[in-house]
C-alpha positions, 0 to 999 in steps of 0.5 A: 316434810318432803323426802329426797331419795337418791337412787343409782345402780352404782353405789359410789355415785348415789353417794356422790349425789347425795353428798352433793345435795347434803353440801347444799343444805338439802337433807337426803333421807335415803341412798338406794341402788335398787327399785325395791328399796326406793318403793319401800322407803317411798311406802313408808314415807308417803307424804311425798318428796323427790326421787333422783334416779338414774335410768336403770337400777340394779333390779329394774329399769327406774322408768317404771317407778313413777307408776308405782311410787305416785306421791314422789316426783321424779328426776332422772339423770340420764346419759346422752344415749337415753336423751330420746327417752326423756320426752316420753317419760312424763317426768323431769330429766337432766342429761349427763354431765349434769351441772351442779347448780341445775341439779340442785335448782331442780330439786329445789323447784320440786320441794318449793312448789309444795311448800309455802309460797314466797313473799316475792312470788305473792308480790309479783302476783299482786302487781298491776302489770302481771301477765298470767299468760306470760308467766305460764309461758315462760315456765313452760319454756324453762321446763322444756329446755331444762328439764326436756319436757315436751310442751303438753307435758310441761303445761300438764306438769304445772296444772298437776302441781297447782291442783295438788298444792291448791295454788293457781297455775300462775303462782306456780309458774312463778315458783318455777321461774323464780326457783330455776332462774337463780 
């Protein structure tokens, strides 16, 4: 089972984000204010998951964590002053203020990619008129708009997730489209 870690330098904000995710049925395994506690939890629960984090934590910049915690996907919640940094991170990011639905859908996307393929996706893949290139293009565009990826980063993200899970890129693209287009 994938773990969800919420990290924010302000403990009240971290608890609010965790409560929001919990209210939608997602289990938050850890709420942290420091990078050290995120690293400690992630190394004890090495099976992976999602870290929802602000750009800065109490003891370190959170943007350094993806290099140290390899099995986890990172979703950075950043203020507009950090918008320029989003493209350079190589991780998903949402600009504050974040819509509740966008946050929940993005976390679900990370969790769904590593899980079982839904029957609806299998049916779409089996359809004769299914265009793999169009699905890949739409998924990349959605990641670029919603999570501030550049085009190469979006392509690399889909490719990496496909390789990590043993799924085709078209299948991963459809999971992204079905999760984020709700």
